[in-house]
C-alpha positions in Angstrom: 77.2 108.5 114.8 78.4 109.5 111.4 81.9 110.8 111.7 84.3 112.6 109.4 87.7 111.9 110.8 90.6 114.0 109.5 94.0 112.5 110.2 96.9 114.4 108.6 99.4 111.6 108.9 100.9 108.8 106.8 98.2 106.3 107.9 99.0 103.7 108.7 102.7 103.7 109.6 103.9 102.3 112.9 104.8 105.4 114.9 103.2 107.7 117.5 100.2 109.6 116.3 99.2 107.1 113.6 99.2 104.3 116.2 96.9 106.5 118.4 94.6 107.1 115.4 94.6 103.4 114.6 93.3 102.5 118.1 90.8 105.4 118.1 89.3 104.1 114.8 89.3 100.5 115.9 87.4 101.3 119.1 84.9 103.7 117.5 84.3 101.0 114.8 83.6 98.4 117.5 81.3 100.8 119.2 79.2 100.9 116.0 80.1 104.4 114.7 80.6 105.0 111.0 83.8 106.8 110.0 84.9 108.4 106.8 88.7 108.9 107.2 90.6 111.6 105.3 94.3 110.9 105.4 97.5 111.1 103.4 98.3 109.2 100.2 101.1 107.4 102.1 100.5 104.5 104.5 99.0 101.0 104.7 95.2 100.6 104.5 94.1 98.6 107.5 90.5 97.4 107.0 87.9 98.2 109.7 84.2 97.6 109.8 82.2 100.8 109.3 85.3 102.7 108.0 85.9 104.2 104.6 89.3 105.6 103.6 89.5 108.8 101.5 93.1 109.4 100.6 94.4 112.5 99.0 95.8 112.2 95.4 99.3 110.8 95.1 102.0 113.5 95.1 104.9 112.0 93.1 107.7 113.9 94.8 106.4 113.2 98.4 106.9 109.5 99.2 107.6 109.8 103.0 106.9 112.2 105.8 109.2 112.6 108.8 108.0 112.8 112.4 107.0 116.4 113.5 106.4 119.6 111.6 107.7 120.0 108.1 107.2 122.0 104.9 106.0 118.9 103.2 103.1 118.6 105.6 102.0 122.1 104.8 101.7 121.1 101.1 99.9 117.8 101.8 97.6 119.3 104.4 96.2 121.6 101.7 94.9 118.5 99.8 93.5 117.1 103.1 91.6 120.3 103.5 90.2 120.1 100.0 89.2 116.5 100.3 87.5 117.2 103.6 85.4 120.0 102.1 84.3 117.7 99.2 83.0 115.1 101.7 81.3 117.7 103.8 79.5 119.0 100.8 78.4 115.5 99.7 77.6 113.9 103.1 75.9 114.8 106.4 78.1 114.2 109.5 77.3 114.3 113.2 80.9 115.0 114.2 84.1 116.3 112.6 86.8 114.5 114.6 90.3 116.0 113.9 93.8 115.0 114.8 96.7 117.4 115.3 96.9 120.3 112.9 93.6 119.3 111.2 91.9 120.9 114.1 93.1 124.3 112.8 90.7 124.1 109.9 88.4 121.4 111.2 86.6 123.6 113.7 86.0 126.2 111.0 84.6 123.5 108.6 82.4 122.2 111.4 80.9 125.7 111.9 80.3 126.2 108.2 78.6 122.8 107.8 76.6 123.1 111.0 78.1 120.1 112.8 80.2 119.5 116.0 83.9 119.5 116.3 85.9 117.0 118.4 89.6 117.9 118.7 91.9 114.9 119.4 94.8 116.8 120.9 98.0 114.7 120.7 100.3 117.5 121.6 100.5 121.3 121.8 101.5 122.2 118.2 103.2 125.5 119.1 105.5 123.5 121.4 106.2 121.1 118.6 107.7 123.9 116.5 110.4 124.3 119.1 110.7 120.7 120.3 111.5 119.6 116.7 113.6 122.7 116.1 111.4 123.6 113.1 111.6 127.3 113.8 112.6 130.0 116.3 110.5 132.7 114.6 108.3 134.2 117.3 105.7 135.4 114.8 105.2 131.8 113.5 105.0 130.4 117.0 102.5 133.1 117.9 100.4 132.2 114.8 100.3 128.6 115.9 99.4 129.6 119.5 96.4 131.7 118.1 95.3 128.8 115.9 95.5 126.3 118.8 93.5 128.7 121.0 90.7 129.1 118.4 90.6 125.3 117.8 90.2 124.5 121.5 87.7 127.3 122.1 85.5 126.3 119.1 85.4 122.5 119.9 82.4 120.8 121.4 84.9 118.6 123.3 88.5 117.6 123.5 90.5 114.4 123.9 93.9 114.8 125.5 96.3 111.9 125.7 98.5 112.6 128.7 98.2 114.4 132.1 100.4 117.3 131.0 98.1 118.2 128.1 95.0 117.6 130.2 96.4 120.1 132.8 97.3 122.6 130.2 93.7 122.6 128.8 92.2 122.6 132.3 94.3 125.6 133.4 93.8 127.7 130.2 90.4 126.6 129.0 88.5 125.4 132.1 85.1 125.8 130.4 86.0 123.2 127.7 84.7 119.7 128.2 87.6 117.2 127.8 88.5 113.6 128.4 91.9 112.3 129.2 92.3 109.1 127.2 95.7 107.6 127.4 97.0 105.5 124.6 96.8 102.3 126.5 95.5 100.0 123.7 97.6 97.1 122.7 98.5 96.5 119.1 97.3 92.9 119.4 93.7 94.3 119.5 94.1 95.2 115.9 96.8 92.9 114.5 96.5 89.8 116.6 99.5 87.9 117.8 101.6 86.3 115.0 103.0 82.8 115.4 106.8 82.8 115.2 109.5 80.2 115.7 111.3 81.6 118.7 114.7 79.9 117.8 114.5 81.2 114.2 113.5 84.6 115.4 116.3 84.9 117.9 118.9 83.7 115.3 117.6 86.2 112.7 118.2 89.1 115.0 121.2 87.8 116.8 119.4 87.6 120.2 121.3 84.8 121.9 123.1 86.7 124.6 122.3 86.3 128.3 121.0 89.8 128.6 118.9 91.8 126.1 118.1 95.5 126.6 115.4 96.7 124.3 114.7 100.1 122.9 111.7 100.3 120.5 110.4 103.5 118.9 111.4 106.2 116.5 115.0 107.3 116.2 114.4 111.1 116.4 116.9 113.2 118.4 114.4 113.8 121.3 114.4 110.1 122.0 117.8 110.2 123.7 119.5 107.5 121.7 122.9 109.2 121.9 122.5 109.1 125.7 121.7 105.4 125.5 124.7 104.5 123.4 127.0 106.5 125.7 125.5 104.8 128.7 126.0 101.4 127.1 129.7 101.6 127.5 129.6 101.1 131.3 126.9 98.5 131.0 129.0 96.4 128.6 132.0 96.6 131.0 129.8 95.4 133.8 127.9 92.8 131.9 130.0 91.2 129.1 127.3 89.1 127.4 124.7 91.9 126.8 122.9 93.0 123.6 121.2 96.3 123.1 118.3 95.7 120.7 117.3 98.8 118.8 113.9 98.4 117.1 112.8 101.2 114.7 114.3 104.0 112.7 114.3 104.8 109.0 117.3 103.5 107.0 119.2 106.9 107.2 118.7 107.0 111.0 119.8 103.4 111.5 122.9 104.0 109.4 123.7 107.1 111.5 123.4 105.2 114.9 125.1 102.1 113.6 128.1 104.3 112.6 128.1 105.8 116.1 128.1 102.4 117.6 131.0 101.3 115.4 133.0 104.4 116.2 132.6 103.5 119.9 133.7 99.8 119.4 130.3 98.6 120.5 129.2 96.7 117.3 129.2 93.3 119.0 126.7 94.6 121.6 124.2 96.3 119.4 121.5 94.9 117.0 119.5 97.2 114.7 116.3 95.7 113.4 115.1 98.7 111.4 111.4 99.3 111.2 109.3 96.2 111.9 105.5 95.4 111.7 103.8 96.6 114.9 102.7 93.0 115.7 106.3 91.9 116.0 107.2 94.4 118.8 105.6 92.4 121.6 107.7 89.4 120.5 110.8 91.6 121.1 109.5 92.7 124.4 109.0 89.0 125.4 112.6 88.3 124.7 114.0 91.3 126.5 115.3 91.5 130.0 115.0 95.2 130.4 113.0 97.8 128.5 114.5 101.3 128.1 113.1 104.7 127.2 115.8 107.4 127.4 113.8 110.3 126.1 115.2 113.8 126.8 112.6 116.2 125.4 108.9 116.5 124.8 105.8 116.4 127.1 103.7 113.5 125.7 103.9 110.1 127.3 105.3 107.5 124.8 102.6 105.0 123.7 104.8 102.1 124.6 104.9 102.9 128.3 101.5 101.5 128.8 102.3 98.1 127.2 105.6 98.1 129.0 103.8 98.4 132.3 101.8 95.2 131.5 104.8 93.3 130.1 106.3 91.8 133.2 109.7 93.3 132.3 111.5 96.1 134.3 111.5 99.6 132.8 114.5 102.0 132.9 113.5 105.6 131.9 114.8 109.1 132.3 113.3 111.2 135.1 111.6 113.5 132.5 108.1 114.8 132.6 107.2 112.7 129.5 107.7 109.7 131.7 106.9 110.8 135.2 103.3 111.7 134.2 102.8 107.9 134.4 105.9 106.4 136.0 107.3 106.8 139.5 110.1 105.0 141.3 107.7 102.2 142.5 107.1 101.0 138.9 110.4 101.9 137.1 114.0 102.8 137.6 114.1 106.6 136.9 117.4 108.3 136.2 118.6 111.7 135.4 118.9 112.7 131.7 122.6 111.9 131.4 124.5 108.8 130.3 126.2 108.2 133.6 122.9 108.1 135.5 121.3 106.0 132.9 124.1 103.4 132.9 123.9 103.2 136.7 120.2 102.7 136.5 120.6 99.8 134.0 123.4 98.2 136.0 121.3 98.5 139.2 118.3 96.7 137.7 120.5 94.0 136.1 122.1 93.2 139.4 119.2 93.6 141.8 116.6 90.8 141.4 114.6 92.0 144.4 114.3 95.5 142.9 113.3 94.0 139.6 110.6 91.8 141.1 109.2 94.7 143.1 108.9 97.2 140.2 107.5 94.6 137.8 104.8 93.6 140.3 103.9 97.2 141.0 103.9 98.1 137.3 101.4 95.3 136.5 99.1 96.4 139.3 99.2 100.0 138.0 98.4 98.9 134.5 95.5 96.8 135.7 94.0 99.5 137.9 94.5 102.6 135.8 95.5 101.8 132.3 93.3 99.0 131.1 91.9 98.7 127.6 88.4 98.5 129.1 88.9 102.0 130.6 90.1 103.2 127.2 86.9 101.9 125.5 84.7 103.3 128.3 86.2 106.8 128.0 85.8 106.8 124.2 82.2 105.7 124.6 81.6 108.4 127.2 82.8 111.3 125.0 80.6 110.2 122.1 77.6 109.7 124.3 78.2 113.3 125.5 78.4 114.5 121.8 75.2 112.7 121.1 73.5 114.5 124.0 74.8 117.8 122.7 73.4 117.1 119.3 70.0 116.2 120.7 69.9 119.3 122.9 71.0 121.6 120.1 68.4 120.1 117.8 65.7 120.7 120.4 66.7 124.3 120.8 66.5 124.8 117.0 
């Protein structure tokens, strides 16, 4: 099919939604679909077969975009809207495939240009306004609720990326056809596996301690890094030769958390790598003894959870809905969302080899049975086969 994909993100940058978009594009390309991608002026161009990039013009005063809602995104999204119209006027598309807030105007454009709209729903955007503390204005939240409602109701189909979103749509819009497609794809399917000198790699990042506890992801407040740093105090007392490896974060965020670590006299036990290429993250995972995700807010499952399940390393996570949609106590150590509970969970897994072996084995089995890349490809194929049938039946009626 000929697809106009609208991704209002800095694509590609190694974080949540852009990673999800990356794997969606990669899979659709491999399935033989043609994609014209409209996206921001910011980001790395990753080449794919059958994919053309259409970036908006460079905006000199906007060189980076933070995670979540922002005033800058409103400005940039206007240019995304204009670029999308130009392509729709010039070309004939079978599907307008939108991500996040692009759905708010994507369904309308699909109607005008007599094509189908597929909404890739990564989150509930009205909830994001409060989760990211963007606004408390009820009128603005109501506006976003109305936009989201119209987007869902006017879509030929939906993709939801976690059980919580799937259930939300199922309960409120039961007539809408949707597919739950979790972000299980491994970055190696796009970037391959880089060859590295392990000794040199470990020395570069000061990873020569007996125990390495890895956090990888963004450094936004909802990720619970303050909780993790507070929890580390008891862990360091219990395990002297331990390193908390913190992968990710922009320079300002890294400076903030490095200062917090220093103020708590924990500098010898923390390493901050900053942002790294996505293909390096699996190398950090291989070196780690424990993988942590201390998130305290949100309702979307972190993308890394699925690769963590396959990794052969134990997971310690907060007992929060963002995790428990996928994880239970058979595949991870789940703790309450406070530092004391999290430290106890970490110490428990570090000292209990039997527990470690059990949850690692169960996690691998779960990943194989439910969260394989083959299942991801099949679901993606299914939704586009459904859209093709809709197109055929609509054409017959006309």
